[in-house]
N, CA, C and O atoms as CSV, one atom per row, in Angstrom:
chain,resi,resn,atom,element,x,y,z
A,1,MET,N,N,5.155,-20.136,-0.644
A,1,MET,CA,C,5.583,-18.898,-0.181
A,1,MET,C,C,6.060,-19.282,1.147
A,1,MET,O,O,5.426,-19.993,1.928
A,2,ALA,N,N,7.328,-18.722,1.381
A,2,ALA,CA,C,7.812,-18.737,2.525
A,2,ALA,C,C,7.500,-17.853,3.516
A,2,ALA,O,O,7.282,-16.656,3.325
A,3,THR,N,N,7.469,-18.496,4.734
A,3,THR,CA,C,7.115,-17.560,5.864
A,3,THR,C,C,8.397,-17.110,6.780
A,3,THR,O,O,9.316,-17.886,7.042
A,4,THR,N,N,8.346,-15.976,7.157
A,4,THR,CA,C,9.570,-15.351,7.803
A,4,THR,C,C,9.102,-14.189,8.897
A,4,THR,O,O,8.166,-13.410,8.722
A,5,ALA,N,N,9.911,-14.246,9.990
A,5,ALA,CA,C,9.476,-13.409,11.188
A,5,ALA,C,C,10.092,-11.869,10.711
A,5,ALA,O,O,9.566,-10.829,11.108
A,6,THR,N,N,10.905,-11.883,10.090
A,6,THR,CA,C,11.476,-10.442,9.585
A,6,THR,C,C,10.524,-9.353,9.056
A,6,THR,O,O,10.132,-9.341,7.889
A,7,ASP,N,N,10.292,-8.746,9.668
A,7,ASP,CA,C,9.480,-7.228,8.962
A,7,ASP,C,C,10.251,-6.680,7.748
A,7,ASP,O,O,11.319,-6.071,7.799
A,8,LEU,N,N,9.495,-7.014,6.573
A,8,LEU,CA,C,10.064,-6.225,5.429
A,8,LEU,C,C,9.652,-5.098,4.763
A,8,LEU,O,O,10.074,-4.597,3.721
A,9,ARG,N,N,8.592,-4.701,5.657
A,9,ARG,CA,C,7.991,-3.477,5.111
A,9,ARG,C,C,8.904,-2.169,5.178
A,9,ARG,O,O,8.716,-1.234,4.400
A,10,PRO,N,N,9.958,-2.156,6.205
A,10,PRO,CA,C,11.023,-1.052,5.994
A,10,PRO,C,C,11.970,-1.039,4.554
A,10,PRO,O,O,12.462,-0.062,3.989
A,11,LEU,N,N,12.023,-2.160,4.261
A,11,LEU,CA,C,12.982,-2.407,2.910
A,11,LEU,C,C,12.101,-1.993,1.996
A,11,LEU,O,O,12.577,-1.327,1.077
A,12,ALA,N,N,10.639,-2.251,1.983
A,12,ALA,CA,C,9.730,-1.936,0.996
A,12,ALA,C,C,9.983,-0.324,0.886
A,12,ALA,O,O,10.381,0.288,-0.106
A,13,ARG,N,N,9.664,0.169,2.098
A,13,ARG,CA,C,9.461,1.725,2.126
A,13,ARG,C,C,10.686,2.206,1.493
A,13,ARG,O,O,10.653,3.056,0.604
A,14,ALA,N,N,11.802,1.667,1.942
A,14,ALA,CA,C,13.275,2.248,1.364
A,14,ALA,C,C,13.300,2.197,-0.165
A,14,ALA,O,O,13.695,3.192,-0.773
A,15,SER,N,N,12.892,1.065,-0.850
A,15,SER,CA,C,12.803,0.892,-2.088
A,15,SER,C,C,12.210,2.185,-2.916
A,15,SER,O,O,12.699,2.679,-3.932
A,16,TYR,N,N,11.011,2.606,-2.202
A,16,TYR,CA,C,10.338,3.650,-2.824
A,16,TYR,C,C,11.052,5.105,-2.611
A,16,TYR,O,O,10.977,5.978,-3.476
A,17,ASP,N,N,11.706,5.272,-1.457
A,17,ASP,CA,C,12.355,6.371,-1.001
A,17,ASP,C,C,13.604,6.562,-2.049
A,17,ASP,O,O,13.920,7.646,-2.538
A,18,ALA,N,N,14.224,5.370,-2.290
A,18,ALA,CA,C,15.411,5.495,-2.974
A,18,ALA,C,C,15.129,5.951,-4.403
A,18,ALA,O,O,15.799,6.797,-4.994
A,19,PHE,N,N,13.888,5.198,-4.988
A,19,PHE,CA,C,13.546,5.499,-6.173
A,19,PHE,C,C,13.166,7.022,-6.794
A,19,PHE,O,O,13.448,7.486,-7.899
A,20,VAL,N,N,12.443,7.609,-5.706
A,20,VAL,CA,C,11.844,9.183,-5.732
A,20,VAL,C,C,12.895,9.954,-5.489
A,20,VAL,O,O,12.795,11.091,-5.948
A,21,ALA,N,N,14.245,9.607,-4.694
A,21,ALA,CA,C,15.577,10.583,-4.390
A,21,ALA,C,C,16.166,10.427,-5.558
A,21,ALA,O,O,16.755,11.421,-5.982
A,22,GLY,N,N,16.190,9.126,-6.440
A,22,GLY,CA,C,17.120,9.056,-7.516
A,22,GLY,C,C,18.442,8.557,-7.355
A,22,GLY,O,O,19.455,8.729,-8.033
A,23,ASP,N,N,18.184,7.777,-6.116
A,23,ASP,CA,C,19.324,7.269,-5.445
A,23,ASP,C,C,19.597,5.706,-6.053
A,23,ASP,O,O,19.331,4.627,-5.524
A,24,ARG,N,N,20.116,5.942,-7.128
A,24,ARG,CA,C,20.254,4.175,-7.600
A,24,ARG,C,C,20.999,3.326,-7.038
A,24,ARG,O,O,20.641,2.149,-7.062
A,25,ALA,N,N,22.141,3.669,-6.432
A,25,ALA,CA,C,23.013,2.913,-5.709
A,25,ALA,C,C,22.215,2.299,-4.464
A,25,ALA,O,O,22.420,1.105,-4.246
A,26,ALA,N,N,21.338,2.974,-3.630
A,26,ALA,CA,C,20.664,2.644,-2.580
A,26,ALA,C,C,19.412,1.673,-3.097
A,26,ALA,O,O,18.936,0.810,-2.360
A,27,LEU,N,N,19.025,1.869,-4.194
A,27,LEU,CA,C,17.857,0.930,-4.831
A,27,LEU,C,C,18.724,-0.420,-5.133
A,27,LEU,O,O,18.280,-1.525,-4.823
A,28,GLU,N,N,19.882,-0.264,-5.705
A,28,GLU,CA,C,20.539,-1.470,-6.294
A,28,GLU,C,C,20.831,-2.336,-5.136
A,28,GLU,O,O,20.858,-3.556,-5.297
A,29,ARG,N,N,21.079,-1.736,-3.833
A,29,ARG,CA,C,21.452,-2.590,-2.768
A,29,ARG,C,C,20.296,-3.519,-2.247
A,29,ARG,O,O,20.475,-4.523,-1.558
A,30,LEU,N,N,19.080,-3.034,-2.680
A,30,LEU,CA,C,17.730,-3.511,-2.120
A,30,LEU,C,C,17.293,-4.409,-3.131
A,30,LEU,O,O,16.221,-4.948,-2.858
A,31,LEU,N,N,17.916,-4.803,-4.458
A,31,LEU,CA,C,17.246,-5.654,-5.163
A,31,LEU,C,C,18.244,-6.761,-5.551
A,31,LEU,O,O,19.463,-6.624,-5.651
A,32,ALA,N,N,17.438,-8.014,-5.778
A,32,ALA,CA,C,18.282,-9.067,-5.929
A,32,ALA,C,C,18.870,-9.258,-7.527
A,32,ALA,O,O,18.252,-8.873,-8.520
A,33,ASP,N,N,19.900,-9.783,-7.546
A,33,ASP,CA,C,20.585,-9.926,-9.081
A,33,ASP,C,C,19.766,-10.555,-10.061
A,33,ASP,O,O,19.753,-10.275,-11.259
A,34,ASP,N,N,18.959,-11.581,-9.377
A,34,ASP,CA,C,17.984,-12.036,-10.380
A,34,ASP,C,C,16.602,-11.549,-10.400
A,34,ASP,O,O,15.685,-12.321,-10.679
A,35,LEU,N,N,16.370,-10.160,-10.085
A,35,LEU,CA,C,15.054,-9.536,-10.036
A,35,LEU,C,C,14.392,-9.882,-11.355
A,35,LEU,O,O,14.981,-10.009,-12.429
A,36,THR,N,N,12.983,-10.031,-11.119
A,36,THR,CA,C,12.055,-10.052,-12.399
A,36,THR,C,C,11.030,-8.809,-11.892
A,36,THR,O,O,10.519,-8.778,-10.772
A,37,PHE,N,N,10.839,-7.828,-12.902
A,37,PHE,CA,C,9.943,-7.014,-12.645
A,37,PHE,C,C,8.995,-7.127,-13.757
A,37,PHE,O,O,9.394,-7.546,-14.844
A,38,SER,N,N,7.621,-6.745,-13.554
A,38,SER,CA,C,6.417,-6.985,-14.419
A,38,SER,C,C,5.662,-5.805,-14.136
A,38,SER,O,O,5.486,-5.391,-12.991
A,39,SER,N,N,5.154,-5.185,-15.307
A,39,SER,CA,C,3.948,-4.427,-15.277
A,39,SER,C,C,3.098,-4.891,-16.711
A,39,SER,O,O,3.384,-5.804,-17.486
A,40,GLY,N,N,2.159,-4.096,-16.758
A,40,GLY,CA,C,1.353,-4.441,-18.076
A,40,GLY,C,C,2.288,-4.057,-19.218
A,40,GLY,O,O,2.528,-5.023,-19.941
A,41,PRO,N,N,2.861,-2.968,-19.574
A,41,PRO,CA,C,3.810,-2.928,-20.612
A,41,PRO,C,C,5.043,-3.465,-20.763
A,41,PRO,O,O,5.668,-3.498,-21.823
A,42,ASP,N,N,5.491,-3.993,-19.455
A,42,ASP,CA,C,6.805,-4.392,-19.286
A,42,ASP,C,C,6.719,-5.800,-18.531
A,42,ASP,O,O,7.191,-5.950,-17.404
A,43,PRO,N,N,6.135,-6.733,-19.181
A,43,PRO,CA,C,6.143,-8.120,-18.364
A,43,PRO,C,C,7.355,-8.949,-18.560
A,43,PRO,O,O,7.792,-9.231,-19.676
A,44,LEU,N,N,7.998,-9.413,-17.205
A,44,LEU,CA,C,9.375,-10.194,-17.197
A,44,LEU,C,C,10.514,-9.377,-17.338
A,44,LEU,O,O,11.475,-9.897,-17.906
A,45,LEU,N,N,10.618,-8.243,-16.957
A,45,LEU,CA,C,11.918,-7.593,-17.027
A,45,LEU,C,C,12.894,-8.255,-16.348
A,45,LEU,O,O,12.549,-8.957,-15.398
A,46,ASP,N,N,14.098,-8.169,-16.657
A,46,ASP,CA,C,15.313,-8.792,-15.747
A,46,ASP,C,C,15.781,-7.434,-15.117
A,46,ASP,O,O,15.387,-6.341,-15.523
A,47,ARG,N,N,16.735,-7.630,-13.995
A,47,ARG,CA,C,17.248,-6.273,-13.405
A,47,ARG,C,C,17.754,-5.298,-14.518
A,47,ARG,O,O,17.289,-4.158,-14.506
A,48,GLN,N,N,18.632,-5.626,-15.447
A,48,GLN,CA,C,19.030,-4.571,-16.464
A,48,GLN,C,C,17.975,-3.984,-17.237
A,48,GLN,O,O,18.168,-2.881,-17.749
A,49,GLY,N,N,16.828,-4.611,-17.394
A,49,GLY,CA,C,15.725,-4.307,-18.117
A,49,GLY,C,C,14.915,-3.305,-17.222
A,49,GLY,O,O,14.359,-2.360,-17.782
A,50,PHE,N,N,14.834,-3.432,-16.093
A,50,PHE,CA,C,14.193,-2.549,-15.109
A,50,PHE,C,C,14.945,-1.461,-15.199
A,50,PHE,O,O,14.271,-0.472,-15.487
A,51,PHE,N,N,16.405,-1.195,-15.028
A,51,PHE,CA,C,16.876,-0.097,-14.916
A,51,PHE,C,C,17.106,0.697,-16.291
A,51,PHE,O,O,17.459,1.876,-16.341
A,52,GLU,N,N,16.884,-0.027,-17.267
A,52,GLU,CA,C,16.741,0.709,-18.514
A,52,GLU,C,C,15.188,1.186,-18.845
A,52,GLU,O,O,15.048,2.251,-19.445
A,53,ARG,N,N,14.283,0.590,-18.551
A,53,ARG,CA,C,13.035,0.968,-18.762
A,53,ARG,C,C,12.268,1.675,-17.866
A,53,ARG,O,O,11.507,2.579,-18.210
A,54,CYS,N,N,12.444,1.279,-16.640
A,54,CYS,CA,C,11.857,1.730,-15.476
A,54,CYS,C,C,12.699,3.114,-14.581
A,54,CYS,O,O,12.124,4.088,-14.097
A,55,TRP,N,N,13.995,2.869,-14.560
A,55,TRP,CA,C,14.854,3.858,-13.667
A,55,TRP,C,C,14.542,5.324,-14.202
A,55,TRP,O,O,14.322,6.197,-13.363
A,56,PRO,N,N,14.510,5.645,-15.591
A,56,PRO,CA,C,14.617,6.935,-15.878
A,56,PRO,C,C,13.162,7.587,-15.318
A,56,PRO,O,O,13.033,8.798,-15.139
A,57,GLY,N,N,12.242,6.750,-15.103
A,57,GLY,CA,C,10.757,7.375,-14.458
A,57,GLY,C,C,10.958,8.178,-13.219
A,57,GLY,O,O,10.270,9.163,-12.953
A,58,HIS,N,N,11.914,7.730,-12.476
A,58,HIS,CA,C,12.265,8.506,-11.301
A,58,HIS,C,C,12.341,9.947,-11.513
A,58,HIS,O,O,11.892,10.701,-10.650
A,59,ALA,N,N,12.890,10.418,-12.631
A,59,ALA,CA,C,13.333,11.952,-12.838
A,59,ALA,C,C,11.767,12.686,-13.033
A,59,ALA,O,O,11.606,13.902,-13.134
A,60,HIS,N,N,10.950,11.928,-13.052
A,60,HIS,CA,C,9.273,12.631,-13.418
A,60,HIS,C,C,8.437,12.595,-12.091
A,60,HIS,O,O,7.335,13.142,-12.061
A,61,LEU,N,N,8.933,11.980,-11.035
A,61,LEU,CA,C,8.409,11.862,-9.622
A,61,LEU,C,C,8.771,12.682,-8.648
A,61,LEU,O,O,9.965,12.794,-8.367
A,62,ALA,N,N,7.838,13.361,-8.001
A,62,ALA,CA,C,8.093,14.375,-6.894
A,62,ALA,C,C,8.026,13.664,-5.379
A,62,ALA,O,O,8.743,13.981,-4.429
A,63,SER,N,N,7.045,12.677,-5.381
A,63,SER,CA,C,7.014,12.095,-4.144
A,63,SER,C,C,6.123,10.590,-4.398
A,63,SER,O,O,5.567,10.276,-5.451
A,64,PHE,N,N,6.161,9.893,-3.304
A,64,PHE,CA,C,5.055,8.989,-3.143
A,64,PHE,C,C,4.482,8.916,-1.462
A,64,PHE,O,O,5.105,9.105,-0.417
A,65,SER,N,N,3.357,8.640,-1.647
A,65,SER,CA,C,2.557,8.562,-0.200
A,65,SER,C,C,2.082,7.319,0.002
A,65,SER,O,O,0.887,7.129,-0.229
A,66,LEU,N,N,2.881,6.262,0.454
A,66,LEU,CA,C,2.225,5.105,0.877
A,66,LEU,C,C,0.946,4.924,1.619
A,66,LEU,O,O,0.941,5.521,2.696
A,67,GLN,N,N,0.062,4.386,1.390
A,67,GLN,CA,C,-1.295,4.330,1.699
A,67,GLN,C,C,-1.295,3.001,2.338
A,67,GLN,O,O,-2.001,2.924,3.344
A,68,ARG,N,N,-0.546,1.743,1.915
A,68,ARG,CA,C,-0.833,0.613,2.581
A,68,ARG,C,C,0.407,-0.308,2.346
A,68,ARG,O,O,0.846,-0.452,1.205
A,69,LEU,N,N,0.991,-0.954,3.456
A,69,LEU,CA,C,2.100,-1.777,3.206
A,69,LEU,C,C,1.616,-2.915,4.104
A,69,LEU,O,O,1.569,-2.901,5.334
A,70,VAL,N,N,1.238,-3.971,3.217
A,70,VAL,CA,C,0.768,-5.148,4.024
A,70,VAL,C,C,1.693,-6.391,3.860
A,70,VAL,O,O,1.875,-6.760,2.699
A,71,GLN,N,N,2.275,-7.058,4.813
A,71,GLN,CA,C,3.043,-8.253,4.560
A,71,GLN,C,C,2.516,-9.433,4.668
A,71,GLN,O,O,1.683,-9.590,5.560
A,72,ALA,N,N,2.797,-10.346,3.961
A,72,ALA,CA,C,2.164,-11.486,3.750
A,72,ALA,C,C,3.335,-12.754,3.757
A,72,ALA,O,O,3.489,-13.199,2.619
A,73,GLY,N,N,3.990,-13.270,4.551
A,73,GLY,CA,C,5.238,-13.953,4.468
A,73,GLY,C,C,6.222,-13.265,3.970
A,73,GLY,O,O,6.595,-12.229,4.521
A,74,ASP,N,N,6.881,-13.806,2.678
A,74,ASP,CA,C,7.681,-12.963,1.996
A,74,ASP,C,C,7.236,-11.894,1.124
A,74,ASP,O,O,8.123,-11.432,0.406
A,75,GLU,N,N,6.023,-11.363,1.002
A,75,GLU,CA,C,5.569,-10.515,0.122
A,75,GLU,C,C,5.072,-9.515,0.801
A,75,GLU,O,O,4.359,-9.710,1.786
A,76,VAL,N,N,5.378,-8.343,0.372
A,76,VAL,CA,C,4.843,-6.938,0.786
A,76,VAL,C,C,3.822,-6.388,-0.430
A,76,VAL,O,O,4.214,-6.212,-1.583
A,77,VAL,N,N,2.580,-6.170,-0.022
A,77,VAL,CA,C,1.535,-5.475,-1.072
A,77,VAL,C,C,1.760,-3.891,-0.507
A,77,VAL,O,O,1.745,-3.468,0.649
A,78,VAL,N,N,1.942,-3.292,-1.606
A,78,VAL,CA,C,2.030,-1.593,-1.266
A,78,VAL,C,C,1.109,-0.878,-2.272
A,78,VAL,O,O,1.122,-1.147,-3.473
A,79,THR,N,N,0.297,0.065,-1.703
A,79,THR,CA,C,-0.697,0.761,-2.578
A,79,THR,C,C,-0.040,2.216,-2.089
A,79,THR,O,O,0.156,2.629,-0.946
A,80,TYR,N,N,0.223,2.826,-3.355
A,80,TYR,CA,C,0.690,4.347,-3.139
A,80,TYR,C,C,0.066,5.363,-4.049
A,80,TYR,O,O,-0.455,4.961,-5.089
A,81,GLU,N,N,0.068,6.526,-3.785
A,81,GLU,CA,C,-0.344,7.617,-4.423
A,81,GLU,C,C,1.148,8.313,-4.595
A,81,GLU,O,O,1.938,8.426,-3.658
A,82,ALA,N,N,1.390,8.735,-5.872
A,82,ALA,CA,C,2.772,9.398,-6.345
A,82,ALA,C,C,2.224,10.600,-7.113
A,82,ALA,O,O,1.307,10.609,-7.934
A,83,THR,N,N,2.979,11.616,-6.673
A,83,THR,CA,C,2.724,12.799,-7.353
A,83,THR,C,C,4.050,12.963,-8.492
A,83,THR,O,O,5.195,12.601,-8.220
A,84,ARG,N,N,3.696,13.502,-9.638
A,84,ARG,CA,C,4.887,13.568,-10.721
A,84,ARG,C,C,5.260,14.937,-10.446
A,84,ARG,O,O,4.554,15.655,-9.739
A,85,SER,N,N,6.219,15.286,-10.914
A,85,SER,CA,C,7.095,16.571,-11.139
A,85,SER,C,C,6.029,17.842,-11.565
A,85,SER,O,O,6.111,18.997,-11.149
A,86,ASP,N,N,5.114,17.359,-12.412
A,86,ASP,CA,C,4.255,18.571,-13.004
A,86,ASP,C,C,3.032,18.876,-12.213
A,86,ASP,O,O,2.231,19.763,-12.508
A,87,GLY,N,N,2.919,17.862,-10.911
A,87,GLY,CA,C,1.826,17.967,-9.881
A,87,GLY,C,C,0.784,17.263,-10.087
A,87,GLY,O,O,-0.024,17.199,-9.160
A,88,THR,N,N,0.472,16.475,-11.453
A,88,THR,CA,C,-0.578,15.373,-11.520
A,88,THR,C,C,-0.169,14.229,-10.467
A,88,THR,O,O,0.984,14.006,-10.098
A,89,ARG,N,N,-1.366,13.520,-10.035
A,89,ARG,CA,C,-1.055,12.265,-9.284
A,89,ARG,C,C,-1.804,11.034,-9.583
A,89,ARG,O,O,-2.913,11.107,-10.112
A,90,PHE,N,N,-1.297,9.975,-9.296
A,90,PHE,CA,C,-1.908,8.667,-9.507
A,90,PHE,C,C,-1.521,7.598,-8.558
A,90,PHE,O,O,-0.586,7.700,-7.764
A,91,ARG,N,N,-2.411,6.409,-8.704
A,91,ARG,CA,C,-2.402,5.677,-7.458
A,91,ARG,C,C,-2.015,4.068,-8.210
A,91,ARG,O,O,-2.589,3.674,-9.226
A,92,ASN,N,N,-1.162,3.438,-7.631
A,92,ASN,CA,C,-0.973,2.040,-8.031
A,92,ASN,C,C,-0.700,1.105,-6.853
A,92,ASN,O,O,-0.345,1.501,-5.743
A,93,THR,N,N,-0.895,-0.151,-7.189
A,93,THR,CA,C,-0.487,-1.213,-6.015
A,93,THR,C,C,0.705,-2.202,-6.563
A,93,THR,O,O,0.708,-2.785,-7.647
A,94,GLU,N,N,1.474,-2.234,-5.791
A,94,GLU,CA,C,2.850,-3.249,-6.386
A,94,GLU,C,C,2.645,-4.563,-5.200
A,94,GLU,O,O,1.985,-4.500,-4.163
A,95,VAL,N,N,3.251,-5.467,-5.602
A,95,VAL,CA,C,3.722,-6.620,-4.915
A,95,VAL,C,C,4.837,-6.964,-5.208
A,95,VAL,O,O,5.269,-7.238,-6.328
A,96,LEU,N,N,5.522,-6.972,-3.931
A,96,LEU,CA,C,7.120,-7.089,-3.749
A,96,LEU,C,C,7.268,-8.407,-3.089
A,96,LEU,O,O,6.582,-8.703,-2.111
A,97,THR,N,N,8.221,-9.272,-3.646
A,97,THR,CA,C,8.687,-10.423,-3.044
A,97,THR,C,C,10.090,-10.610,-2.612
A,97,THR,O,O,10.943,-10.483,-3.491
A,98,PHE,N,N,10.364,-10.808,-1.763
A,98,PHE,CA,C,11.661,-10.553,-0.919
A,98,PHE,C,C,12.097,-12.007,-0.612
A,98,PHE,O,O,11.282,-12.877,-0.308
A,99,ARG,N,N,13.441,-12.220,-0.709
A,99,ARG,CA,C,14.446,-13.574,-0.632
A,99,ARG,C,C,15.440,-12.876,0.149
A,99,ARG,O,O,15.720,-11.692,-0.042
A,100,ASP,N,N,15.964,-13.593,1.009
A,100,ASP,CA,C,17.236,-12.963,2.032
A,100,ASP,C,C,17.398,-11.335,1.971
A,100,ASP,O,O,18.437,-10.751,1.664
A,101,GLY,N,N,16.007,-10.653,2.369
A,101,GLY,CA,C,16.106,-9.216,2.512
A,101,GLY,C,C,16.374,-8.558,1.313
A,101,GLY,O,O,16.644,-7.357,1.350
A,102,LEU,N,N,16.333,-9.293,0.025
A,102,LEU,CA,C,16.490,-8.431,-1.264
A,102,LEU,C,C,14.971,-8.366,-1.935
A,102,LEU,O,O,14.186,-9.179,-1.446
A,103,ILE,N,N,14.537,-7.660,-2.805
A,103,ILE,CA,C,13.349,-7.749,-3.870
A,103,ILE,C,C,13.708,-8.781,-4.750
A,103,ILE,O,O,14.894,-8.736,-5.075
A,104,VAL,N,N,13.109,-9.617,-5.194
A,104,VAL,CA,C,13.459,-10.644,-6.336
A,104,VAL,C,C,12.184,-10.534,-7.274
A,104,VAL,O,O,12.150,-10.875,-8.456
A,105,ARG,N,N,11.271,-10.064,-6.628
A,105,ARG,CA,C,10.108,-10.062,-7.937
A,105,ARG,C,C,9.276,-8.655,-7.453
A,105,ARG,O,O,8.996,-8.385,-6.285
A,106,GLN,N,N,8.974,-7.885,-8.569
A,106,GLN,CA,C,8.216,-6.852,-8.039
A,106,GLN,C,C,7.134,-6.602,-9.389
A,106,GLN,O,O,7.525,-6.132,-10.458
A,107,GLU,N,N,5.719,-7.007,-9.118
A,107,GLU,CA,C,4.648,-6.748,-9.981
A,107,GLU,C,C,3.852,-5.510,-9.947
A,107,GLU,O,O,3.385,-5.183,-8.856
A,108,VAL,N,N,3.634,-4.797,-10.944
A,108,VAL,CA,C,3.059,-3.454,-10.735
A,108,VAL,C,C,1.601,-3.586,-11.439
A,108,VAL,O,O,1.351,-4.063,-12.546
A,109,TYR,N,N,0.807,-3.091,-10.590
A,109,TYR,CA,C,-0.801,-3.198,-10.903
A,109,TYR,C,C,-1.248,-1.779,-11.189
A,109,TYR,O,O,-1.411,-1.153,-10.142
A,110,PHE,N,N,-1.502,-1.063,-12.310
A,110,PHE,CA,C,-1.763,0.319,-12.442
A,110,PHE,C,C,-2.996,0.657,-12.072
A,110,PHE,O,O,-3.919,0.032,-12.594
A,111,GLY,N,N,-3.280,1.634,-11.167
A,111,GLY,CA,C,-4.386,2.170,-10.819
A,111,GLY,C,C,-5.053,3.073,-11.753
A,111,GLY,O,O,-5.431,2.714,-12.868
A,112,TRP,N,N,-5.228,4.558,-11.159
A,112,TRP,CA,C,-5.708,5.365,-11.666
A,112,TRP,C,C,-5.030,7.049,-11.660
A,112,TRP,O,O,-4.193,7.333,-10.803
A,113,ASP,N,N,-5.349,7.788,-12.387
A,113,ASP,CA,C,-5.081,9.108,-12.058
A,113,ASP,C,C,-5.867,9.802,-10.938
A,113,ASP,O,O,-7.090,9.686,-10.857
A,114,LEU,N,N,-5.302,10.362,-10.272
A,114,LEU,CA,C,-6.239,10.916,-8.997
A,114,LEU,C,C,-6.375,12.794,-9.445
A,114,LEU,O,O,-5.573,13.536,-10.013
A,115,PRO,N,N,-7.719,13.038,-8.896
A,115,PRO,CA,C,-7.671,14.612,-9.054
A,115,PRO,C,C,-6.665,15.394,-8.303
A,115,PRO,O,O,-5.994,14.966,-7.363
A,116,GLU,N,N,-6.618,16.843,-8.922
A,116,GLU,CA,C,-5.513,17.570,-8.313
A,116,GLU,C,C,-5.947,18.051,-7.168
A,116,GLU,O,O,-7.152,18.121,-6.927
A,117,GLY,N,N,-5.066,18.422,-6.367
A,117,GLY,CA,C,-5.375,18.971,-4.949
A,117,GLY,C,C,-4.801,18.245,-4.038
A,117,GLY,O,O,-4.935,18.530,-2.848
């Protein structure tokens, strides 16, 4: 793991802002061409696979509330609470790995649904 003095947390935050806003161009500027995206149902998607499988999900999200952004070297661990368009909420944790200011790997660890309110 490379160590960097650069604060990558604003870039991580910008990626979630772009996703929930449906701003694909902004998100594309934050993702490396050789992005690898993994979650339980979708291990090792490439960049194109991410946009085919995951991007449509932005239409069902109303907001992200970032609970934790912790940087360790070139990785940022993000825990968020998300609100879907229908008002239901859930919590996940992700690990974003950066190279040259771009997200090169995104790992999603699913959490749980949150109570309404």
